[in-house]
N, C-alpha and C positions, 0 to 999 in steps of 0.2 A: 504493500501500499504505500502509495506516494505521500511524503509528508504534508502537502496541502491537504489531502483528502483526510487522514488522519487528527490536524488539527481539526477541520471543518466537524468529524463526528463529535471529536474532544467537545469543540465549541458548543455544538446541538446538544450535545449531554447534559451540560452546564445549563444551559437554557431551558431546557425542559424540567431537571429536578429540583435546578433554585432560582428560576426567572431571575438571574444576573441582569446588569443593563447591559446596552452594547459597550459602550465603555469600558467596563468590568472584565468582558470577554475579549475585546481587544488588546488588554493587557495580558491576560493567560497567553492571547495568542503570540503578542509581542515576544514574551520571556521564552515560551518553549521556539519560537524560532531562531531566536538567538543561539539556543544550545544547538539544535539540530543541524545551523549552517557550523556551528565548530565542532561537533563531532560529526559532519561530514569531512571536514577536513583531516582527520584523522581516521577516514573512511568508514566511519560507522555508523549505521543506521540508528536515528532517534530513540529506538524498541530495544539496540542493542548495548545502553549504557549502561555500565553497572557502578556501584560504590565508590569505585578507584577513580571512574573518570568524570563521576558527577563532582567529586571533590576537588579535582583537576580544573573542571570547568569554573568552579567557584575561587580556586583559587584564583584563575585567569582574569576573572572578573573583579579580583580585591581591587580596594583603591576608594569604593564608594561608600557611598551612606550604609550605615546598619539596617536600615528600614528601608533602602531599594534591596539590599541583599535580603532581608529578611524576604519581601513582599515576593521575588524572583524566586525562592527556594521552597516559598507556598505554592505558588503557579508548578512547580516541578512535580510538587509531594502530589498535588491536586491529580494531574497528568498521570501518573506512574501507579499512583490508584486506580484512577480509570482503566488503565491499561490492564492493571491485575484482575479487574472483577469482568473485565472482559476476556480475559484469557489471551491477550496479545502477549503478555511477560509471565514469566513463572516467577518470579520473586519481585519485590518492591525495592528498587537500590535505595532509595532516599530515606528507609526506616530508622537506620542511624545517623543520620545526621541531624543536626541538633539547632536550630533557627540560633542567630545572633540575640544575645540578649540588649535590650532597645533601654532604652534611658525617656522616660515616660515624662514631657513636660508638663507642668500645671497648667492648664486651659487658660489663657487671656478672657479674664471677663472685666463685667464692669459696676461698679458698685450701682446701688438702689437711686443715688442721686442723681448719678450719671445717666442711668436709665430714664429718671426724668426729665432729667435736662433735652435727651435725645426725643422722647414722645412728643415734647413741648414744643419741639423745632420746625416742623411743618406749618403751613400758611393754611391752617382749615379754612376759613372761607372762599379758598380756589378749591376746585372741583379736583386736581391733582393733589393740590395738600392734605385734603379729607381724605382722598384716597391712600397717601401714603402715613396717612397717620394712623387709619383703620388697618392697615398691614404691620406696621411698629407693633402697635397692639397686640396683634392676632399673636405677631412672631413672641412677644414677650411673654402674653398670655398661654402661651402652648407649647415653644419649643420645639415648634417645627422645623427641619430641615427647609434651606429654601427651594430647591427643587419642591416639596411639599405645598410649600405657603404659594407659591406662583403659579403649581399647576390645579390648585383647587379650582371644584365647580361648583355650580350652586347646590347641586343634587347633593354636593358632600357635608354641606351646610344647615345645620338644624338651630335656629334662632329660638325656639320652644323647648327644646332641651337642652342649648347653651354647649351644645358640642359642634366639634368638624369629624367627619370619619377621612380618617387620611390609610391611604396606601401607601406604606412606605418600601424599606427596602425589601428586594425579594416578591414584592407584590401582598406582602402580608399586613394587613386593614388594622386601626387601633381607633378606637375613640377619645378625644381630647377633649377636655372641658375649657372652656375659654374664659371664661369669669365677666362680673357685670358690667366691667369696665370696656373690654373687649368687644364684647356683647352690644353694648350699648354707640361703639364707632362704629363696627361692621353695619350696624341696622341704619346708622346714620348715610354711610356710605351708600348703600345698595339705595335705599330710598331719594337721594340728591343728588350725588355726584356721577355714580355709575352711569345713569341716565344721561346724564350730562356727557359723559367723556364717550360714551356709545353714539350719540347723535344719530340714535334710529336702526343703528347696527344691529345685528342679533349675533349672543356670545354665550356660551355657555360659561366661560370662563369669570371666576371672581371679579379678580384685577384685571383692569383692562388701563390699555396707555389713551393719550390723547386721539390717536389711530383707531383708536375701536378695536386692537387687537390684545392677544393674552401677556401681562406682563413676562418680560423674559428676567432668567435669571442676571444677566451681565446689565440690565436697565437697571435691577433693584439694589445691585450693588452699588452702582453709580450713586442711588439715589440714598441711600443709606450714608455715604461717603461724604453727600453733599448735604444732608439734615445734621452729622456728627460737627461736621465743620461749624454751620450755623448754628451749632448749641456751645461751641467752644472746648468740645473735649478734645485732647490732644492725645489719645491713644489711639493705638490700630481697632479701627472699628469694621465690621464686614457683618453679613447676617449670621454668621456662625456666631459673632461673640454675644449676639442676645439669646441666642440657643443658649452658650455657656451659663451667662447671667439668669437664663432661667432656672436652672437645674442649682446655679448655687445658692441664689437668693430660697429656692424651696426647702433647700437642706438647712441652710441658714435660720428658718423659719418652722426647723421641726420634722420637714418628711424625711419618711424612709427612703433609703437607697433602692429598694425594691419599686419602690414607686415613682421613684426618679426613672428607674429602669424602663419600666414600662411608657409611661410619659412621653419617654425620648424614643420607643420604639426600637432602643438594642434588644437585637436576640441574647444577649449571654451578658450577664452582671459581670463580667470581668471587664468590660466597655466601659461601664458606668463606673468603675470602681477608681476612676482618674479623678473621680470627686471625694474620695474617702475624707483627703486629707481636710476640706472641707466640715467632715462633720465631727471629723477629731477634736479639729479647735472650736466647735461649738458644745462639742462634751467636756472639753479641759475649761471654757467659757464658765456653763450651767455649774461644773464642781466647785469651780474657786468661788460663785457666786452663792452656790445654797451648802457648802460642805463647811461644817465648823470650824473645821482644818483648813481651810481652801486657802 
């Protein structure tokens, strides 16, 4: 089987089993293409790679960030697990190869005062400004990924129930509460601003541009940067920064890590555990405040 056919079969399998995005599948394909091309120079086919050859390949790729090597090794492991399950190889050559230890940096976040300044930055007397305020309020109230926010459809928002139904990574759905403030702003936007922006055009997207098109990730990224500058916030700000602020502020106010995991749409608690420093600091503060020997 040719390399192209083999990688097509592998990526099709990933898409069917996990519903991975096009970008993720292309990342897998790129990593495996590099390995395959390197093996061909050694006179070996992709399915002929053994433990020693893979170690040699990874050494050949050395000098890059640990995160890049870790991602690449993850692609190789997934491919050879697939090949073993399909009977294409007799043994997984990646079994005894460990991923490099990654230093997990603390997420960049905003203080509650910073968030308040950002939320008040848009000029809500204008249609676009009211839309921007609604988007910022929804993002901070729900912790959605930016792709989930700009991809919201009218059918996913229930003002009566006070929730949005989100289709996250891998097509997994979750219900996320919005809270009174965000509900009020999105209601005002839907009634006043959205019709003015659409100018009679039809769209099922919740958030639209002045041209009546769906808001894009890139456009919203520029909007949030502009509003942060207007609010006088000098820290780096992106849509993901508000997602971090959502999680951090929830934990600061007593939320359980498992609850935050569900709200963020993390399939594994280990992904959410990057926020455990927040929970630890809060526990220390509570202990100092309430324990007689604190």
